[in-house]
C-alpha positions, 0 to 999 in steps of 0.5 A: 323145243326144237333143237333144229330150229334153234340151231339154224337160228344160232346159226343165223346169229353168227352167219350174217354178221360174218358175210357183213364183216366179209363186205366192209372189213376192206373198206374199213381197213384202207380208209383207217389204214394197217396200225389204226385198223390193228387198234381198231381190233384190240378194241374189239378184243376188249369189248368182246373179253369183257363179257366174261364180267357177266359173272358166268350169269347168262349159262348159268341163267340158260341151265337154270330156266331150261329147268324151271320152265319146263315145271311150269314155275313162272315165279321162280323164273321172274326171281331167278332173272331178276337176281341174274341181272342184279349180278351182271349189273354189278360185276358189268360196272367192275369190268368197265372199272377195271378196263378204264384203269388199264387204257393208259398203259394199253395206249401209251406204253404196252402195245408199241402204237406209234405216238401220232396214234396214241391219244385217239388210242387212249380216247378209244379204250376208255370209251370201250371201257363204258362198252363193257357194262353193255356188253355184260348185260347183253350176255345175261339177258342172251342166257336168259331168252335161251332158257326160255327157249326164245333163241329167235329173239336171241339171235336177232339180237346177236345178229344186231350186235354182230352186223353193227360190230363191223357196220358202225366202223364203216359208217363212221370213217365215211362220215367222220374220217379215220377217228377211233374214239368216234367208231367206239362211241358208235360202238357202245351206242349201238350195243347200248340200244340192243341191250334195251331191246332185248330187256324189253323181250324179258320186261314180263319177267324184269319189271313185274310189279312187286318182284323180287329178288330171291338170295337162294337165286344168288347162291345158286347163279354164283355157285355154277357161275363162278366157275363160268367165270374163271372159264370166261376170263380165261377162255377169251384171253386164250382167244383174244389175247394172243393180238395183244401179245403179237402186238408187243412182240412184232408191233401194231402195224403187223397184227391185221396180218394176224388179226383179220384172219383170226376173226374169219377163222374163228367165226367158224367155230360158230358154226359147231356152238350153234349147234351145242348151244342150241343143245344145252339146255336139252342136255341138262334135262336128259338122262343117261341114255339120252344124253349118250346118243345125243354126245356121240351124233353131235360128234360125230356131226360137228367133226365131220362138217367141220373138217370139209369146211376147215380142209376147203377154207385152206385151199381157198385162203390165197385166193379170197384174200387176194381179191378180198384185200390184196396179193402181198396181204394173202402172202404173209396171212396164208401160212398163219391161215394153213396153221389156224385151220388145224386149230380152228377143227380141233376147238370145233371137237372140243365144243362137243365134250365142253358143253355136256360138263356145262350141261351136267353141271361141272363148269369147275373142271373145264375152268380148271383145266383152262387155268392150267393151259393159260400158264402154258400157252402165255409161255408157249405164245411168247416165246415162239410169237418173239422167234417166229412172229405171226406164225409162231404165235399161230402155232402157240394157239393150235397146241393149246386147243388141242391140249384142250380138247384131250383133257375135255374128251378124256373128262367125259369118257372118265366121268360119264363113260362116253 
């Protein structure tokens, strides 16, 4: 298992879609218009957020498969994967039903979408509900691939999912016009094809003759995964949920000035995630001494690297946004970018203790932290976005990630002396 190789694959899996997004977002924004593009970002958020309905199985599979495969227990590994995917299938169906039920309120009442756009938005949200199922299945399959040290296959699938998220809307508006319904249909179809490809990569485990599931695997996955699920529900809500509050506070028309910089800057977090994601299965099998060394080295690397990147992004934000979209857009978005750059750096630091706690089988603690943070964050988000608009929403997010880092850092010091 090569940490450097796996981290590079993780980085490629996130960097390539980011480059494609930078190239295609201006075209899609221009063809759709500001408000319709704002609704598209909500569709992206719905599909991305409801990956939490894998019940934490993806991360549980990564940790538990890394331990089983290290011992050569391939029979148990097959039963574990089949058990995990059965759980994921059931949970994905539940998530799809929930989004379907929420759709009328989202499209017509809660998000201040203009009447002319509401029908198209409603159909797009309904199609996005169907897309929850392949999204959850992809999460579980990716966890299984990474638990078996198959980071190349996992990230090739991630690259396709990420590229298609930006490429398919551009393709759709070019050939079919500004139809949110058609864009959502393309997005769901693309995700479904990627899931089939990932399942083919694991066919030896998933479809073995006489393959069965095991009760003990259901229990083990649930025990670990239920707390990951809590984090998975609360965490993305604190990442993507703010745009729903912004839309409710200032209207969907202004949402792109917040959502576009946020999407770009949050993708910078994929750099520390690439390293910590590759480190997760290794930490799960390390002793105390090795863990301490790896933890400190990773903390330093992430802190120095991300500080340099965030400072550079802040310095180049205005000219880059002016060239990429427009000078007017850059003027409105610049204060949001500067605030979010601070939060991205702090959040990158938090990814290191977060990963250690999960690797050592302590997802319960991170889940409890996120529950406590959510209450404070939603209150701050509503108050600040209502009073200060886009910048207020950004300030609320930075305060939340700072609290998250502080809690995680203190927990690791107290539990492991690191």
